[in-house]
C-alpha positions as CSV (number, residue, x, y, z in Angstrom):
1,M,12.6,15.3,0.2
2,A,9.1,16.1,1.2
3,S,8.8,14.9,4.9
4,V,7.6,16.6,7.4
5,S,10.8,15.3,9.4
6,F,13.2,16.5,7.1
7,A,11.3,19.6,6.3
8,K,12.1,20.8,9.9
9,L,16.2,20.2,9.4
10,N,16.7,23.7,9.3
11,A,14.5,24.5,12.1
12,P,16.1,25.8,15.4
13,S,17.6,22.9,16.9
14,S,15.5,23.9,20.2
15,Q,12.5,22.7,18.4
16,W,14.2,19.0,18.8
17,I,15.7,18.5,22.0
18,G,13.8,19.6,24.8
19,Q,13.4,23.4,24.3
20,Q,17.2,23.8,24.3
21,S,19.2,25.3,21.5
22,F,22.5,23.6,21.1
23,S,24.1,26.9,20.3
24,Q,24.2,28.3,23.8
25,R,24.3,26.8,26.9
26,Q,21.8,27.2,29.4
27,G,22.0,30.1,31.7
28,S,25.1,31.5,29.8
29,S,25.0,34.6,27.4
30,A,28.2,33.5,25.8
31,R,27.5,32.9,21.8
32,F,29.4,30.6,20.0
33,P,30.0,31.1,15.9
34,A,28.0,28.7,13.7
35,R,29.7,25.8,12.3
36,R,28.3,22.9,9.7
37,V,28.5,19.6,11.2
38,S,28.6,16.8,9.0
39,V,26.7,13.6,9.2
40,P,28.2,10.6,8.2
41,I,26.1,7.8,6.3
42,R,28.0,4.1,6.9
43,A,27.3,0.8,6.9
44,G,30.7,-0.7,8.1
45,S,32.9,-2.7,5.7
46,Y,29.9,-3.9,3.4
47,S,28.7,-0.7,1.7
48,E,29.6,-1.6,-1.5
49,E,28.5,-4.9,-1.3
50,L,25.0,-3.8,0.1
51,V,24.5,-1.2,-2.6
52,Q,25.1,-4.0,-5.2
53,T,22.5,-6.7,-3.0
54,A,19.9,-4.0,-3.2
55,K,20.1,-3.3,-6.9
56,T,20.2,-6.9,-7.9
57,V,17.0,-7.4,-5.5
58,A,15.5,-4.7,-7.2
59,S,16.2,-5.6,-11.0
60,P,13.6,-4.7,-13.3
61,G,11.0,-7.2,-14.3
62,H,11.6,-9.2,-11.1
63,G,10.2,-9.6,-7.8
64,I,10.8,-11.5,-4.7
65,L,9.1,-14.6,-3.0
66,A,8.2,-14.5,0.1
67,I,8.2,-18.2,1.8
68,D,8.9,-17.2,5.6
69,E,6.2,-18.8,7.1
70,S,6.7,-19.6,10.4
71,N,6.5,-23.0,11.7
72,A,2.9,-22.9,12.7
73,T,1.7,-21.2,10.1
74,C,3.3,-23.7,7.0
75,G,1.7,-26.5,9.6
76,K,-1.6,-25.2,8.4
77,R,-0.6,-25.4,4.7
78,L,0.3,-28.8,5.3
79,A,-2.7,-30.1,7.2
80,S,-4.9,-28.8,4.1
81,I,-3.7,-31.2,2.2
82,G,-3.4,-34.0,5.1
83,L,0.1,-34.0,5.9
84,D,1.4,-33.9,9.6
85,N,3.6,-30.8,10.1
86,T,6.8,-32.3,10.8
87,E,10.6,-30.6,9.6
88,P,10.8,-33.6,6.4
89,N,7.4,-32.4,5.6
90,R,8.4,-28.7,5.6
91,Q,11.7,-29.4,4.1
92,A,10.1,-30.9,1.0
93,Y,7.2,-28.3,0.4
94,R,10.2,-25.5,0.3
95,Q,12.1,-27.6,-2.0
96,L,9.3,-27.3,-4.0
97,L,9.1,-23.9,-4.3
98,L,13.0,-23.0,-4.5
99,T,14.1,-25.6,-7.0
100,T,11.4,-24.8,-9.4
101,P,13.0,-24.3,-12.7
102,G,12.8,-20.9,-14.3
103,L,12.4,-19.4,-11.1
104,G,15.2,-16.7,-11.7
105,E,13.6,-15.4,-14.7
106,Y,10.9,-13.8,-12.5
107,I,12.3,-14.2,-9.3
108,S,15.3,-11.6,-7.9
109,G,15.3,-12.5,-4.2
110,A,13.6,-14.8,-1.5
111,I,13.0,-14.5,2.0
112,L,13.4,-17.6,3.7
113,F,12.5,-18.6,7.4
114,E,15.5,-19.5,9.7
115,E,14.8,-23.1,9.5
116,T,14.7,-23.1,5.7
117,L,17.9,-21.1,5.5
118,Y,20.2,-24.0,6.9
119,Q,17.8,-26.7,5.3
120,S,19.1,-28.6,2.0
121,T,17.5,-30.5,-0.8
122,T,17.0,-34.3,-0.2
123,D,19.8,-35.0,-2.3
124,G,22.1,-33.0,0.2
125,K,22.4,-29.4,-1.7
126,K,21.9,-26.4,0.4
127,F,18.9,-24.5,-0.4
128,V,21.0,-21.3,-0.6
129,D,22.8,-22.6,-3.0
130,C,19.9,-23.5,-5.2
131,L,18.9,-19.9,-5.3
132,R,22.6,-18.3,-6.0
133,E,22.9,-21.0,-9.1
134,Q,19.5,-19.2,-10.5
135,K,20.9,-15.7,-9.4
136,I,18.5,-15.3,-6.5
137,M,19.5,-13.5,-3.6
138,P,18.5,-15.7,0.0
139,G,16.9,-13.0,2.5
140,I,15.7,-14.0,5.7
141,K,13.1,-13.3,8.2
142,V,14.8,-11.4,11.3
143,D,12.3,-10.3,13.6
144,K,10.3,-12.1,16.3
145,G,6.9,-11.0,16.0
146,L,4.4,-8.5,17.5
147,V,3.6,-7.8,21.2
148,P,1.1,-5.4,23.1
149,L,3.2,-2.1,23.2
150,P,2.6,-0.8,26.8
151,G,1.1,2.6,27.5
152,S,-0.8,2.6,24.2
153,N,-4.1,2.5,22.8
154,N,-4.0,-1.5,22.6
155,E,-1.2,-1.3,19.7
156,S,1.7,-3.7,19.2
157,W,5.1,-3.2,18.6
158,C,7.7,-5.6,17.1
159,Q,10.2,-7.6,18.8
160,G,13.6,-9.0,18.1
161,L,16.2,-6.3,18.4
162,D,18.3,-8.7,21.1
163,G,20.5,-10.6,20.1
164,L,20.1,-9.5,16.6
165,A,23.7,-8.4,15.4
166,S,24.6,-11.7,16.4
167,R,21.9,-13.8,14.6
168,S,22.7,-11.4,11.9
169,A,26.0,-12.3,11.5
170,E,25.5,-16.2,11.4
171,Y,22.8,-15.4,9.0
172,Y,25.3,-13.8,6.4
173,K,27.8,-16.5,7.2
174,Q,25.2,-18.9,5.7
175,G,24.7,-17.0,2.9
176,A,21.5,-14.7,3.6
177,R,22.2,-11.4,2.1
178,F,19.1,-9.5,2.5
179,A,16.7,-9.1,5.5
180,K,13.0,-8.8,6.6
181,W,11.4,-7.0,9.4
182,R,7.8,-6.6,9.9
183,T,6.3,-4.3,12.3
184,V,2.7,-2.4,12.0
185,V,0.5,0.4,12.4
186,S,-3.5,0.5,13.4
187,I,-5.4,3.7,12.3
188,P,-8.4,2.3,14.1
189,C,-6.0,2.7,17.1
190,G,-4.9,6.3,16.5
191,P,-2.0,5.7,15.8
192,S,-0.5,6.6,18.5
193,A,2.5,9.0,18.4
194,L,4.2,6.4,20.6
195,A,3.5,3.7,18.3
196,V,4.3,5.5,15.2
197,K,7.8,6.2,17.1
198,E,8.2,2.8,18.3
199,A,7.6,1.2,15.1
200,A,9.9,4.1,13.1
201,W,12.8,3.4,15.6
202,G,12.4,-0.2,15.8
203,L,12.7,0.0,11.9
204,A,15.9,2.0,11.7
205,R,17.6,0.0,14.8
206,Y,16.9,-3.3,12.9
207,A,18.5,-1.4,9.6
208,A,21.7,-0.2,11.1
209,I,22.6,-3.6,12.7
210,S,21.5,-5.4,9.6
211,Q,23.8,-3.2,7.4
212,D,26.5,-3.8,10.0
213,N,26.3,-7.0,9.5
214,G,26.2,-7.7,5.3
215,L,22.2,-7.6,5.1
216,V,20.4,-5.3,3.1
217,P,17.4,-4.6,5.5
218,I,13.7,-4.4,3.6
219,V,11.8,-2.0,6.0
220,E,8.2,-2.3,6.5
221,P,6.3,-0.5,8.5
222,E,2.5,-2.3,7.5
223,I,-0.3,-0.1,7.8
224,L,-3.3,-2.5,8.5
225,L,-6.2,-1.9,6.8
226,D,-8.6,-2.3,9.4
227,G,-11.3,0.7,9.9
228,D,-13.9,2.6,8.2
229,H,-11.3,5.5,7.2
230,P,-11.4,7.3,3.8
231,I,-8.4,6.9,2.0
232,E,-7.0,10.4,2.9
233,R,-6.8,9.3,6.3
234,S,-4.6,6.4,5.0
235,L,-2.4,9.0,3.1
236,E,-2.1,11.3,6.1
237,V,-0.9,8.4,8.3
238,A,1.4,6.7,5.8
239,E,3.0,10.1,4.9
240,K,3.5,10.5,8.7
241,V,5.0,6.9,9.4
242,W,7.4,7.5,6.6
243,S,8.5,10.8,8.0
244,E,9.2,9.3,11.0
245,V,10.9,6.3,9.7
246,F,13.4,8.2,7.1
247,F,14.3,10.5,10.1
248,Y,15.2,7.7,12.4
249,L,16.7,5.9,9.7
250,A,19.0,8.9,9.1
251,Q,19.9,9.3,12.6
252,N,21.2,5.7,12.6
253,N,23.2,6.6,9.8
254,V,21.9,4.0,7.9
255,L,22.5,3.8,3.7
256,F,19.5,4.6,1.9
257,E,21.3,3.2,-1.3
258,G,21.9,0.0,0.7
259,V,17.8,-0.6,1.8
260,L,14.8,-1.7,0.1
261,L,11.0,-0.8,1.1
262,K,7.9,-2.5,1.3
263,P,5.3,0.2,1.8
264,S,1.5,-0.6,2.0
265,M,-0.6,0.3,-0.8
266,V,-3.0,3.8,0.4
267,T,-6.4,2.4,0.8
268,P,-9.6,3.6,2.4
269,G,-10.1,1.1,5.5
270,A,-11.5,-2.1,4.7
271,E,-15.0,-1.3,6.0
272,H,-15.0,2.0,4.4
273,K,-18.9,2.3,2.7
274,E,-16.9,3.5,-0.6
275,K,-14.9,1.4,-2.2
276,A,-11.4,3.1,-4.0
277,S,-10.9,2.4,-7.8
278,P,-7.6,0.9,-8.7
279,E,-6.7,4.2,-10.7
280,T,-7.1,5.9,-7.2
281,I,-5.4,3.5,-5.3
282,A,-2.7,4.1,-7.6
283,K,-2.8,7.7,-7.3
284,Y,-2.6,7.8,-3.8
285,T,0.0,5.3,-3.4
286,L,2.3,7.1,-5.7
287,T,1.8,10.3,-4.1
288,M,2.9,8.9,-1.0
289,L,6.2,7.7,-2.4
290,R,6.8,10.5,-4.3
291,R,6.1,12.5,-1.3
292,R,8.3,10.6,1.1
293,V,10.9,8.4,-0.5
294,P,14.4,9.8,-1.0
295,P,15.7,9.1,-4.5
296,A,18.8,7.3,-3.2
297,V,16.6,4.1,-2.5
298,P,17.4,1.8,-5.1
299,G,13.7,-0.2,-4.8
300,I,10.2,-0.4,-3.3
301,M,8.6,-3.5,-3.3
302,V,4.8,-3.4,-3.3
303,P,2.4,-6.2,-2.1
304,T,0.5,-7.5,-5.0
305,P,-2.4,-9.7,-3.5
306,E,-5.7,-8.7,-5.5
307,P,-7.2,-6.1,-5.5
308,F,-4.2,-4.1,-5.4
309,F,-2.1,-5.2,-8.1
310,N,-3.8,-4.0,-10.8
311,A,-3.8,-0.8,-9.4
312,F,0.0,-0.5,-9.5
313,V,0.1,-2.3,-12.8
314,L,-1.7,0.6,-14.3
315,Y,1.3,2.7,-13.2
316,F,4.3,0.9,-14.2
317,T,5.1,3.5,-17.0
318,I,5.0,6.4,-15.3
319,P,8.3,7.8,-15.2
320,S,9.5,8.2,-11.7
321,V,13.1,8.2,-9.3
322,L,11.5,5.1,-8.1
323,T,12.1,1.3,-8.8
324,I,8.4,0.3,-8.6
325,L,8.8,-3.5,-8.6
326,S,5.9,-6.4,-7.7
327,F,6.2,-8.1,-4.3
328,L,5.3,-11.8,-4.7
329,C,3.9,-13.1,-2.0
330,T,2.8,-16.8,-0.5
331,T,2.3,-15.5,3.0
332,N,0.8,-13.0,4.9
333,S,3.4,-12.7,7.7
């Protein structure tokens, strides 16, 4: 594990907590024999199910269908074809997608909006049952959106931890088996150490709560494309962010075999004067993943809008301990 944070695990503990060593009390000359500390990695009673769910969603040759648009975003889609933003129209739109014949041949999971999780087809069949019949795992978006982060450089943080445990338990009862939580990091805004830590800690708490309630968490610290920085800067930030993420995942006893990742592709800023080739984007992205992702993680879901899909297809056949999958998106939420 070539992460910056993990590389420090053998350093004196005084480097971590307030410059005080755990091996000696402050103001005392007494010395205690060193002893090995065992850190439990647990996910409650759902461990085996979480591992199986993650493997199913990460099935080779399959991807995830993201139809977790909010009602407001769905309304924009409906307005483009002259339809009102009503619950029956949203239900009909989602039914069209989820009942597509042969969908399970290509899709292993579907991320739903909360309203969709509880909806049924016009003939009364629950959407989650439609998915199960095609061996597609139902997922659910659980974050509550981005808000300004006080004390930062005009950066954001993702809200939704309040009440997440009870909501996750209800989602599991309704048939959901994995969850999505999206937070963002902005390179032009720094990113500040505060924003990176907040993003990583929030993702770790969400992941731990999700696993404790039977949901496999998709961990997604999205590094925004905004800016005129070179691809080397994107790689530097991505490595730092993922170092923090995995450090806090470990601190929260998250089961790595029961998570899925959705990293951003490593690209130059959208306003950078030189555009990177698909080969360069693929090379830098895989470099970051190999340096930062533990081999215990069963699946990495990558976004596939142009031009980045072609970049990753070039490297699908490279031998790796990582499972690289397409992330089939219908929304930017």
